N, C-alpha and C positions, 0 to 999 in steps of 0.2 A: 504494500500500500504506500502511496506517496503522500506524505504530509508536507508541510511547508514551514519554513522559518527563515530567519536571516542566515545566509550561507556562512559556513565556518571558513575561516581563512586557511588556505593550504599550507601556510608557513606561520611561525610565530610572528605576532605583530611587532613591527619596528616602531621606534619612537620617531615621530615626524612632527614637524612644527609648521605653524601657519605663518605665511610670509608677513602678515600684518602684526603678529605678536611673537617675536622670536622666543624660542624655548617653550612656548605653549603648545600642548598637544592638539592636533587637528582631528576633528571627528571624521571618521570614515563614512562615506555615503554607502548606504546599504539598500538593496532592493526591498520594497515593502513585502510583508508576508501576504499570503493568499487571503487572509481575513481582511486586511486593509484594502487589497485589490477589490475584493467582493463588496466591501462597504462602499467604495468609490463607485463601482459599477452599479450598485443598487440605487444610489442617489442619482447618478447620471441617467440611468434608465428611467427612473421616476420623472426626472425633469424632461426627458425626451418624449414622454407620453403626452405632454401638453403640446408638442410640435408635430408628432407623427399622426397622420389621420387614422381614425378608428375605422375598422372594417372587419368583416368575418367571411369565412367560407361556410357553405353548407357542408355538413358531414354525413358520412355513411359508414357505419360500423367503426366509428372513431377516426376515420381518415377523411381529409378534406376532398371535396369533389371538384375536379378541375372545371374552370369556367364559371364558378358560382361566387367568386369574390364580389362583395358589395360593401358600400359604406354603411356605417351605422351611427346612430346618434346616442351619445353617452347620457345616461341618466344620473350619473354621480357628479357632484360638485367638487370644489377645491378641498373642502374639509374632509369629505369622504375619501378623496384621493390621498390627502395627507395622512389620514388614518391608515390607509393601505400601506404607506411607507413605514409608519410606526409599527404596524403589526406584521410586516413582511417576514421576519424570522419565525414568528409564531405560526403564520400561515404556511410557511415552508415546512414546518414540522407536522402540524395536524389540522391544517385548513380543510374545509369542506365546501365543495362547489354546489351552489343551489341550482337545481334543475330548471327552475323557472327563470331566474334572472341571469344565470351564468356567472355570478359573482362568487368569489371564494372568501370565506371568513371563518374564524374559529367557531365551533359548535354548529348548530343547525342540522338540517337534513340534506341529503344529496350524495354525490360521489366524493370519495376521499381524494384530496389533491396533495396532501402533505407527504413528507418523506419519513414518517415515523417508522415504517417497516424497515426501510434501509438503515435508518438511524440505529435501531436496536440490533440489526444484523451486524453492523460494523463493530459495535461494542462487544457482541458475542464472539466475533472472530478475533478481536483484540484479546479478549480473555483467554480464548483457547490457545493462541500462539504464545502468550506470556506464560501461561501455566506450563506448556510444553518446554519452553526455554528454561524455566526455573528447575525443571527436573534434571537438566544437564544432558538430556538424551541427544538433542540435536547437535550440540557442539562436540560431544564425545563421539557421536556417530560419524560426523564428518572427519574428525581426527583419526579415527580407526580406519576409515576408508582410505584416507591419505597414506597412512602407515602401511596398509596392506598392498597398495599399489606403488610404493616408494621406488621400486627398481624398474618400474615401467612408466617413466615420467610423462611421456607424451600421452599415453592412455589416461594417466592421472589428470592431466590438464583437461582433457575432453570430458572425463567423467565429472570432475568437480564443476566445470562450467555448466554442464548439463543439469547437475543437481540444483545449482542456483537458478538456472533457467526454469526448471520445474517449479521452484518456489515462486518465481515471478509470474508464470502463466496460470498457476492455480490460485494463489492468494495474494498476488501483488507484492511479493517480498521486496522490501525497500529498507526502512529503518532497521529491520532485523539483521541486515547484512553487516551493520557496523560492528557487531560483536565477533565477526569472523576474521577481521583483518589481523588481529593479534595472533591468530592461528596460521593464516595463510602466509604471512611475511616470512617467519623463520622456516616454514616448510619449503617455500619456493626458493629462498636463498640457499637452503641446504641442497636443493636439486640442481643448483648451478644457474638459476634464473635471477632476475632482478626484481625490484619493487614494482615496476610497471606491470610485470606478469602477475604478481600477487594481487595488485589492485584490480586489474581488468578481469581476472578470473571471476572475482566476486561481482564487480560493478557491471561489467558487460554481460555476464551470465544472467544475473537477475534483471538487468535492464532490458535485454532482448526478450527474455521470457515475458516481461510485462508488456513490451511492444506487441508481441504476438499472443496476448492473453486469450486463453480458451474459456475459462470459467472464473477468472479473477473477479471477485465480488466488487472490488473497488473501481474497476474499469468496466469490464463487460457487464457485470451485474447492474451497477447503477445506470449505465448508459442504456441497457436493454429495458430497464424499468421506465426510464424517461422517454424511451422511444415507443413504449407500448407493446413490446414483444418479449418473448421468453429468452432467458439467458442461453439456452441451448440452440437458439436459432443462429445459423451461420457457423456452427462449430466445426463443420468439416473443413471449410476453407481456413479457419483459424488454426486447426490442428496441422494442416499441411504447411501453413506459414511458419508455425512454431518449429516444426522439424527442420525445415529448410534454412530459416534464419539462424537457428541455434547452430546448425552445422556450419554455416557460413562464418559465423562469429568465432566458433571454436577453431576453424581452419586458420582464420586470421591471427588469433592469439598464438596458436601453435607455431605459425610461420615466424612471428616475431621472436618467440621464445627460442626456437632453433637458431635463429640468426644471432641472438645474444650469446648462446652457448658456444657457437662456432667462432665468434669474434666479439668479445666483451666490449671492445671499443665502440661498437655500434649501439650500445645500450643508451636509452634515453634517460636512465636513472643510474649512473655509475655507482659502483659499490663504495660505501664509506667504511671507515674503521669499525664503526658500530655494526655495520652489515657483515663484515668479515668475522667479527667476534660472534655475532648471532649465528652465522653460518656454521662456525666451528662447534658451538655448544650443542645445537640440536636438542633432542629430547624425546622421551618415550610417551606415546599417547596412552591415556588411561584406558583400561578395559571397560567395555560395556557390561553393566550389571544386567541380571535377568529382568529387573524392573525397567531399566532403560530400554532394553530390547522390546519389551511389551509396549512401552510408551511409543516407540517408533512405529510399531505395528498399528497401534490405535491411531496415531497421527496420520499415517498413510491411508488407513482404512476410512477415516472420516472424510478426507478429501476425495477419495475414490467414490465413496457413497454419494457425496455431494454432486459429483459429475454425473453419476448414474441417475440421481433424482431429478436433475434439471434438463437432461437431454431428452428431446421429444423423439423417442425411438420409433414411434409409429410413423412420424413424418419421414424418417430415414428408411422406412420399409423393413425395420427389424421387428419381426412379429413375435419372436420368442422371448423378448424382454418387455416387461410392463412399463408404460409411460406413467410415472408418478405425478409429473407436473408440479413438483414442489416449487415454492416461491419463497420470498424473504421470511414470512412468518415461520414456516416449517424449517428453513435453513438456520434461522436464528436459534430455534429450539434445539436443533441438531448440535450446533457448536457449543451451546450452553451445557447440554448434557455431556458432550465429549470433553469439555474442559474439566468438569467435575470428575469424570471417570479417569482422565489422564492424571489429575492431581492426586487422587487417592491411590491409583495404581503406582504412580511415580514416587510415592512415599512422602508427599508433602503434608499429609495429615489433614484433618478437618480445618484447622486454623490456617495452615499454610496454603491450602487450596483456596479458601475464601479470600485470603489476602492477595493471592496471585490473580484470582478472577477480578477482584475490584481494581487492582493495580493495572491489569491489562485493559480493562474497560476505560480506565482513566487515561492510559497512554494513547488510546485510539479515539478519545472524545474529540480531539481536534478535527479529525477527518469527518466524523459524524456531524459536527457543527457546520463544517464547510458545505456539506450536502444540504443541510437545512437552510443555510444562507442562500445558496445558489437556487434552491427551489423557491425561495421567497422572491427572487428576481423574476422568475417565471410567473408567479402569481400576480405581481405588479403589472406585468405586460398583459396577462390575460384579463385582469379586471379592467384595464384601460382599453382593451380590444385592439391592441397594436401588434400582437403576435402574428395574426394572419396577414396584416399589412406588410410586415417584414418578410413573411413567407412568400407573399405574392411578388415582392421585388426580387427576391432570390430566385423564385421560379422563373421570372422573366430572364434572369441572367443565364440560367442553365437550360432554357427551353429548347434551344436548337443544338444542344450537344448530344453526342452519342452516350450510351450508358457507360462505356469505358472511360470516356473523358469526364463524365459526371463524377464517377467514383474517385478519379484522381483529383478533381477539383475539391471534393469534400475533404480529401487528405490535406490539400494545400490551405484550405480555409481554416483548418484546425491548428495549423502550425503556430501562427502568432498567438492564438488563444492559449495554447499549451505553454508558451513562454510566460505570459502574464498570469496564468492560473496553473502553477505547476502541480497542484493537487489533481490527480486523475479523476477522483470522484467529484470534486467541485467542477472541474471542466465538463464532465459528462452531464451533470445535472443542469449546468448553465446552457450548454450548446444543443443538446439532443432534442429538447422540445421544439426548437426551431428547425434544425437541420434534418431530423428524421423524416418529417412529412414530405420533404423535397423528393425523397425516394419514390413516393407515390406518383409524383408528376413525371419523374424520369423513367418510370417503368422498371425499377430495380427493387430489390429487397431492402427493407429498413435495416436488416442485419448488416448489409454492406456498408451503410453509413456508420453503424456502430464500429465496424472493423476499421474503417477509415479514420474515425476519431481516435480510437485507442492506439492505432499505429502512429498517428501524428503525435499524440501525447507521449508515447513511449520513446519515439525517436528524439524529440526535443529533450526529454528528461534524461537522456544518456549523457548530455553535455551541458545543460543549462546551468549557469551560475546561480540561478534562483532556487536551485534544489539543495536542501541541506544534506540529502543523501550523497550527492556528487561531491560537494565541497567538504562535507564531514568525512567521507570515505577517503578522499585524497589527503586530508589533513592527518588522518590516522596512518595512512600508508606512507606519508612523507613524500608525496609525489606532487611536483609543481603543476598547477593547472594548465599553464601554457604548454608544457611537455605532454600532458595528457591529451590536450586538443590536437597536438601534432601527431600523436599516436592514433587518435580516433578519426582524423579527417578522411583517410581512404575508406575506412569501414563505414563511416556515416554516408559517404557517397554510394557505396555498394548497397547498403541497406535501403537508401532512398530509391534507387532504381528497382531493387527487388520488390519493395512494398508496392510501388506504382504498378509493376507488372502483375502482382498478385491481385490487386484491386481491379485492374482491367480484366483479368481472367475471371474473377468472381462475378463481374457484371456480364461477361459474355456467356457464361455457362449457366446462368439462372434458369 
């Protein structure tokens, strides 16, 4: 999952002075957090609703009907609109849309418009991951895997990058990777590699997995919910993307790693005295206990069952598997139960399990709040009847494009949004209500718009300085940001071309 905060510096801060006051420290400019960005977006969108003409499409089965856009007269005055701004976060969590007026407000009767289900689900996933981490099973399991493959270092690189990629594609592994740099750095140095290899095995692995999310609840899940489709829709294309892009990234990292071992002078992060000492010291990985093995089985089984529960098997013509059709309420319950089971099996005890569950929910509250705030922006636009107006303008822009060009355009549109809103869940909740209906006009699946969004979000978040995961990871690995960009530039280009190709293919084979 991608949270947001001010990016950590990749190097210790140096004393700098302001030219106007010699010797006085100068405050560093930092990009605002996603909370601040969304606050500004909320106020800006609210102000624009007084300028953008109000209008609506007729709908059928929840989709806009082409050619039916028409202007409407708003019945709400300034004070009612001001109240919408004031209540935007509340409406984003549990607002209800009245069937008669079409306005969303807390309470009342009608269709639920808030993100309460997603909100609770994010907290449940956070609790589950934190409980699992506190048992020590994940860290020890990766360390044991590394030790077992120590003498087959190329295979080890591929396996480790794939493991982190699996974490990214299934549950949006992001902040959780920060705990693995302390393990990866001595391991990679001991194998004859450098700090760049250690950093990118973790960062590129998890990042590419998130780019090609299959059932990642923070990207695919939130976006699918906002687009009005199931999480399993479009999963075949995303699975193929994940396998191919992970293989591409692994090949790129292995190529660099081999170059470094053959000619250390070509390293982007030459070894220091501390690196040489760390390389010589090495260390034995702790053995997995029977409890930890069971925890790893439970961890894997939970995510495998989640995938099984959300995939529409009947739509894929798989008749021997039942389609459960689970959604956020059932999945939230699954992760809450799994978190308790993992804590008790992992030996945390009743108190330790409860503490881990509450701490995990607290760690992930930021992502949940961002979804709530982003959904509040959508409510403001809907109450002012400007969403369909914006949709009609975008429809005109893509009206004469082929389905393949449309898919690539959706990817391009989401790139700047991903920079300003590095939270994948916040980006999804903000953009999908407007972008997803465009697929209906272009004659492609809404799932393809979801795939285009998450690919853009994942691509940008591999290198963006607004991401605490990128800058914090580089700080822990002691890798300069400019050298990381130099390493990533060719891979970013290859991923860009590959994603565009997959999106065009997905549009063509619908």
